[in-house]
C-alpha positions in Angstrom: -4.6 24.7 31.0 -2.2 27.4 32.2 -2.7 31.1 31.8 -0.5 32.9 29.3 2.0 34.2 31.9 2.5 30.8 33.6 2.8 29.1 30.1 5.5 31.6 29.1 7.4 31.0 32.3 7.2 27.3 32.0 8.4 27.5 28.4 11.3 29.7 29.4 12.3 27.2 32.1 12.1 24.3 29.8 14.1 26.0 27.0 16.8 27.1 29.5 17.1 23.7 31.1 17.4 22.0 27.7 20.3 24.3 26.9 22.1 24.1 30.2 21.0 21.0 32.1 21.1 23.2 35.2 18.2 24.2 37.6 16.7 27.4 36.3 16.3 30.5 38.6 14.0 33.4 38.2 16.8 35.6 36.9 17.0 33.5 33.7 13.2 33.8 33.2 12.4 37.4 33.9 13.4 38.7 30.5 12.0 35.8 28.5 9.3 36.6 25.8 5.8 36.8 27.2 6.9 37.2 30.9 7.6 40.9 31.5 7.1 40.9 35.3 9.3 41.3 38.3 11.6 38.6 39.7 9.3 38.3 42.8 6.3 37.6 40.6 8.3 35.1 38.5 9.3 33.3 41.8 5.7 33.2 42.9 4.6 31.8 39.6 7.4 29.2 39.5 6.3 28.1 43.0 2.8 27.8 41.7 4.0 25.8 38.8 5.8 23.5 41.2 2.7 23.0 43.3 0.8 22.1 40.1 3.3 19.5 39.2 4.9 21.2 36.1 8.2 22.0 37.8 10.4 20.5 40.5 13.1 21.9 42.9 15.9 19.4 43.2 17.4 21.3 46.2 15.9 24.0 48.6 18.3 26.7 47.3 18.3 25.7 43.7 16.2 26.8 40.8 13.5 24.6 39.1 13.7 21.9 36.5 10.7 20.6 34.4 8.9 17.5 35.4 7.5 15.0 32.9 4.2 16.9 33.1 6.0 20.1 32.4 7.7 18.6 29.3 4.4 17.3 28.1 2.8 20.7 28.3 5.8 22.3 26.5 5.6 19.7 23.7 1.9 20.0 23.3 2.1 23.8 23.0 4.8 23.7 20.3 3.8 25.2 16.9 4.6 22.9 14.0 8.5 22.8 14.1 10.6 23.1 11.0 14.2 22.4 10.2 16.7 25.2 9.8 17.8 25.8 6.2 21.1 24.0 6.5 19.4 20.9 8.0 16.8 20.9 5.4 19.3 21.1 2.7 21.2 18.2 4.3 18.1 16.0 4.2 17.3 17.0 0.6 20.8 16.2 -0.6 20.8 12.9 1.3 17.6 11.6 -0.4 18.6 12.9 -3.8 21.6 10.6 -3.7 20.0 7.7 -1.8 19.9 4.7 -4.1 20.6 1.0 -4.0 19.3 -1.6 -1.6 16.9 -0.6 1.0 19.0 -2.1 3.9 21.9 0.3 3.2 19.5 3.2 2.7 17.8 2.6 6.1 21.2 2.2 7.9 22.3 5.5 6.3 19.0 7.1 7.4 19.8 6.4 11.0 23.2 8.1 10.6 21.4 11.1 9.1 19.0 11.4 12.0 21.8 11.1 14.6 23.7 13.8 12.8 20.7 16.1 12.7 19.7 15.6 16.4 22.8 14.2 18.3 20.5 11.4 19.8 20.3 7.7 19.2 18.3 7.1 16.0 16.2 4.1 15.1 14.6 3.1 11.8 12.3 0.1 11.5 12.2 -1.2 8.0 9.2 -2.5 6.1 8.3 -6.1 7.0 8.9 -8.6 4.2 5.2 -9.1 3.6 4.4 -5.4 3.4 5.3 -4.8 -0.3 3.9 -6.1 -3.5 6.1 -7.6 -6.2 7.1 -5.1 -8.9 9.4 -7.4 -10.9 10.9 -10.9 -10.6 14.0 -12.3 -12.3 16.0 -15.5 -12.3 19.7 -14.9 -12.7 22.0 -17.8 -13.7 25.0 -18.1 -11.4 26.1 -21.6 -12.4 24.4 -24.3 -14.5 22.8 -25.6 -11.4 22.4 -22.4 -9.3 20.1 -19.5 -10.0 19.4 -16.3 -8.0 15.7 -15.4 -7.6 15.5 -11.6 -7.3 12.1 -9.9 -6.6 11.8 -6.1 -6.3 9.0 -5.0 -4.1 6.9 -1.9 -4.2 8.1 -0.8 -0.8 11.8 -0.8 -1.9 12.7 -4.2 -0.5 14.8 -6.5 -2.8 14.2 -10.1 -1.9 16.9 -12.6 -2.9 16.8 -16.4 -2.7 19.4 -18.8 -3.9 17.7 -21.6 -6.0 19.6 -24.8 -6.3 18.5 -26.8 -9.4 18.5 -30.6 -9.8 20.1 -30.5 -13.3 22.0 -28.2 -15.6 19.6 -25.4 -16.7 20.2 -22.9 -19.4 19.2 -19.3 -19.4 16.4 -19.9 -21.9 14.7 -22.3 -19.4 15.1 -19.6 -16.7 13.5 -17.0 -18.9 10.6 -19.3 -19.6 10.2 -19.8 -15.8 10.3 -16.0 -15.2 7.5 -15.7 -17.8 5.5 -18.2 -15.8 6.2 -16.5 -12.5 5.6 -12.9 -13.4 1.8 -12.9 -14.2 1.1 -14.7 -10.9 3.5 -12.6 -8.8 3.4 -9.0 -10.0 1.1 -6.9 -7.8 1.0 -9.7 -5.1 2.9 -10.4 -1.9 6.3 -12.0 -2.3 5.0 -15.2 -0.6 2.7 -15.9 -3.5 5.7 -17.2 -5.4 5.4 -20.3 -3.2 2.0 -21.0 -4.7 2.6 -20.4 -8.4 0.7 -22.8 -10.6 2.5 -25.8 -12.1 3.8 -25.6 -15.7 3.2 -28.1 -18.4 6.8 -27.6 -19.5 8.9 -30.2 -17.5 12.0 -28.2 -17.6 10.3 -25.0 -16.4 8.3 -26.9 -13.8 11.6 -28.3 -12.4 12.7 -24.7 -11.8 9.3 -23.6 -10.4 9.3 -26.5 -8.0 12.6 -25.2 -6.5 11.3 -21.6 -6.4 8.2 -22.7 -4.6 10.4 -24.6 -2.0 12.8 -21.8 -1.3 10.2 -19.1 -1.0 8.1 -21.3 1.2 11.0 -21.9 3.6 11.4 -18.1 4.1 14.6 -16.2 4.4 17.1 -16.1 7.2 16.2 -12.5 8.0 12.4 -12.8 8.1 10.7 -10.2 10.4 11.2 -6.6 11.0 14.5 -5.0 10.1 15.8 -2.6 12.8 18.6 -0.2 12.3 20.2 1.8 15.2 22.8 4.4 15.1 24.3 6.8 17.7 23.8 4.6 20.7 27.1 6.0 22.1 25.4 9.5 22.3 23.4 8.1 25.2 26.5 8.0 27.3 26.9 11.7 27.0 23.2 12.3 28.0 23.1 10.7 31.4 25.4 10.8 34.5 24.2 7.6 36.0 26.1 4.6 34.6 23.2 2.3 35.3 20.8 4.4 33.3 23.2 4.3 30.3 23.5 0.6 30.7 19.8 0.0 30.8 19.1 2.1 27.8 21.9 0.5 25.8 20.5 -2.9 26.7 17.1 -2.0 25.3 18.5 -0.6 22.1 20.3 -4.0 21.5 17.0 -5.9 21.6 15.4 -5.7 18.3 12.0 -7.0 19.3 11.8 -4.7 22.2 12.6 -1.7 20.0 10.1 -2.6 17.4 7.4 -3.1 20.0 8.3 0.2 21.7 8.0 2.2 18.5 4.9 0.5 17.3 3.1 1.0 20.6 3.9 4.7 20.7 2.6 5.2 17.1 -0.5 3.0 17.8 -1.3 5.2 20.7 -1.3 8.3 18.3 1.7 9.8 19.9 4.7 11.4 18.2 6.5 12.0 21.5 6.6 9.7 24.5 8.2 11.2 27.6 9.5 9.2 30.6 6.8 6.9 31.9 4.8 7.4 28.6 7.2 4.9 27.0 5.8 2.3 29.1 9.3 1.0 30.1 10.8 1.8 33.5 14.5 1.8 32.2 13.4 4.8 29.9 12.0 6.9 32.7 14.6 9.5 32.1 14.3 9.3 28.3 12.1 10.8 25.6 11.2 9.1 22.3 10.2 11.1 19.2 8.7 8.9 16.4 7.0 9.2 13.0 5.7 6.5 10.8 6.5 6.4 7.1 4.3 5.3 4.3 4.9 3.6 0.9 2.1 3.9 -1.7 -0.2 5.1 1.0 0.4 2.2 3.4 2.3 2.6 6.7 5.2 0.2 6.5 7.8 1.4 9.1 8.8 3.9 11.7 11.7 6.4 12.3 12.6 7.8 15.7 15.2 9.3 18.0 15.8 8.4 21.6 17.4 10.9 24.0 17.1 12.4 27.5 13.8 14.0 28.6 15.6 17.4 28.2 16.1 16.8 24.5 15.6 19.6 22.0 12.1 18.7 21.1 11.5 21.2 18.3 14.6 20.0 16.4 13.9 16.3 17.1 10.3 16.6 16.0 11.1 18.5 12.8 14.0 16.1 11.9 12.0 12.9 12.5 8.9 14.3 10.6 10.9 15.4 7.6 13.1 12.4 7.4 10.1 10.0 7.7 8.2 11.8 5.0 11.2 11.9 2.6 12.0 8.2 3.3 8.5 7.2 2.4 8.6 9.2 -0.8 12.0 7.8 -1.8 10.8 4.2 -1.2 7.5 4.8 -3.1 9.6 5.9 -6.1 11.5 2.6 -6.0 
């Protein structure tokens, strides 16, 4: 723990460096809230903070910059951050008009987060087996092709094309839906592959095809990952190799999912530098928040930026967007 004066000086250095990306000298700190001491005393305290590992001096004659340890102390000491009124209104308006299929909503949510924070945004959607079936329908496309549509409690809409062996009218499809619904509603989507046989031969012909297409799975099984604002990374780092490494990670869906899941599972909402567990992200910070649907954690939202990110803004944006997204999906 730091005493109050050292903590105030460290906070002033972090806040100034976040704004300017330039090493911070004592002159920028002496008038900061909670400091109220001479420049000489500030210099002595900054030297002590450097010795203790909270600050670093990139050049002998330069000011100080925060270390990973300094950022961590700053983040842990933050009060509960909140969005400014304009940003809060923007989030509220977005979710008031957010309707339609979940994939589009999640993609739009990443754009919202990027706009609020100016960092790369990531949203991991609910896995296909996370939601229970709310409703199921069979829609006739042609006499021999029907579309199976299941709306899940987590907002996912599952669709499967069902090719039929013979011409089938809508009355038969309706009887098939009546057979599917009691077994499926309130259960995972995969249970449709196990629905009991029907004594009606025409209906059983449809159910057999439904079991088959659901059992085969969809082309997009697995976690759905949406990324926006990757180009913002380029403006955050001077080293081309750093930019290239970070962009490569953002392009790898499995890596992104594992990264966010690991951070959340460790009970963190901010991972700074080495805390991400990935060497290419040594100069990055990740702010994450899980979101829940009907009380069950089903996905994660987050932003990725430089370690000198605006943590209060990022934490507030990710927390509010994650909460509102969960509420919107729970409403269906």
